[in-house]
N, C-alpha and C positions, 0 to 999 in steps of 0.2 A: 504494500500500500504506500503510495507516494503522495504526500500532501505538501503543497506550497505554503510558504509562510503567509498567514492571513492576518497577523497582528504585528505592527512595528514595535520594536523594543523601546520601552519607556522606563524612566526612573521611578520605581515604586518602592514603598517600604516593604519589608519581608512579608507581613500579613497580606498586603494587597497582592503581592506577587504570587504567593501561595494560592490565594483565592482565584487568581487568573489561571494558574496552571490547573487547578481543580475544575474550573469551568470548562477549560479546553478539553480536559480528559473526559468530562461528562459527555461533551459533544461527540468526541471520537469513539469512545467505547459504546456510546448509545447507538451509533450508526454502524459500527463494525463489531468485531469480537476482540477478545483479549489478544489472541494470537495474530490477528490481522493488523493490529496497531503497533507501530514501533515507537521506541523512545524518540527517534528523530521526528516522526510524525507529531508526537505530543509537543516536542520543543518548538517545532515550526508553528503549530496551531496556537500555542501560547505566546509565541514571540520571545522565547528565552533560549539561552544556551542549554544544551543537554545536561551540562554539569549541574545546573540549578535543580533539575528534576532529581538527580542523584543526591544533591545536597539536602533538599527539603524532604524527600520521600524515600530515599534509598534505592531509587530506580523505578522502572515501569511497574513491577509487581507491587511495590509499596504504594505507589500512586493509585493503581487499580483497586487495591484493598481499601484505601481511604475513600475512594469514590463509592464503592459498594457500601461502606459503613455509613456514608452520608445519606444514601438512599434508604437503607434498611432501618436506621435509627430515627424514629419519629422525632422531629425537632420540637424543642420546648414550646415555641410559639403556638403549636397546635392546641395546647391546653392552657396557655397563659392568658390571664386577664379575662377569663370567662365570666359572664354576668352571674349575679347571685339569683338564679332562677331555678326552674325545675331540673331534675337530673336528665329528663328526656331532652330538654332544650339544650342543656350543656353538652350532652353527647352528640346531638344533631349538629351543633356548631363545630365541635371537634372533628366529626366525620367530614364536614364540608371543607374545613381547613386542610385536612389530610388529602382529600381529593384534589384540592388546588395544587398541593405539592407534587402529587403524582402526575397531574395533567401538565404541569410546567416542565416536568422532567420525564415525559412519557417513555422515550426510547431508552434512557438509562435505567429507569425503573424496570422495564421489561428485560433488559440485559442482566440487571442485578438478581432478578428472580428466575432467570432462564436456566435451561439445563446445564450450560457451561459453568454457571456460578454455583448453583445449589448442590451441595455435596461434593464440590469439585476437590476440595482439600480441607484439612482440619482448620486452617486459618479462616476460610470462608464460613465454615460451619460455626466457628466461634463468633464471627460477626453476626450471623443470623441469630445465634442464641442471645447475644448482647442486645440485638434489636428487639427480640421478643420480650426480654426482661424490662427494657425501657418502655416498650409499648404497654406492658402491664402497669407500670407506674403511671403512665399518662392516662390510661383508662380509669384507674382508681382515683386519680386526681380529678378528672372530669366528672366522675360519678360521686364525688365527695365521700369516698369510701377508704381514704388513706388510713383511717384509724381502725379499720376492721382487724380483729385479732383471731376470732374463732374461725377455724378453717381457712386461714389466710393462704397457706401454701396450695390448698385445693383450689381456692379462688384464682390464684395466679396461674395455676396450671390450666384452668378453664379458659382464662383470657388468652393465654399463649396459644391454645388450640383455635380460638377465634382468629388469631393472627394468621394462622395457616389458611383459614377460609378466606380471609381478606385477599391474600395473594392469589388464590384461585379465582375469586370473584373479579379481581382487577383484570385478569386475562380475558374473562368473558366480556368485559367492557372494552378494553383497549385492543384486543386481538381479534376475537370472534365477533364482536359487535352485537352480541345477543342481549346485552344489558346496556341501557343508557346510563349516563352519569346520574340522572335523577333516580333511576331504578336502583342503582347501587347505593345511593345515599339513603333511600328509604329502607332498603334491605339491611344495610350495615347498622343503621341506627336502631331499627326494630330488633334485630338479632341480639346486639349487645345489651340493649335494655332488658330483653327477655332473659338473657343469660344471667344478668346481675340480680334481677328482681324475682325470677321464678326458678330458673335452672339451679343456680347456686344454693338457694334454700332447700330445694328438693334433694340435691346431692347430700347436703349436710343431714337432712332428715333420714335419708337412706343409710348414711354412715352410722347414725345413732341407733337405727333399728338393727343394724348388724351387730 
């Protein structure tokens, strides 16, 4: 894969430069594959010397893993500054914000959850596990359930399972076109609300019965 330089080199501080490199990597990995994108391609797209990619990320692999982490870890703004309203409304807003993130980064999201990434190696699996744990934190925050102690690990396991459904549902939306964004918003909001208010208590009751 050969890519001509698309960005002139400018004097930026380290954080800005890293952000530009990451943005370029999202574009290239989103339209290609890990193996089809070279370090030279990435440097040209970002308008930097190859050495800077090695300096900031340790090379192409480190940069790819960081891009995957960015996509799989739900950003804090998804659940920050939610209104003091009903749990259903807070969850609906959070789902809508998450859909915004995925829609803006459609190709890279699909790359991150695609066959080449999922289960590809232990480091990718570790990122997916990290993303699932942070997603559980975000859901509990949106649902105002951060103080739940009884059955907490069971609750987190149920939410992590919901995360796997989200990845599958997003492919129905973005790849197969069988669900619209509106369909997905309704489904994901209704499912997580049901999981938290009905499924989780039923699971606890079943555990008590056993």
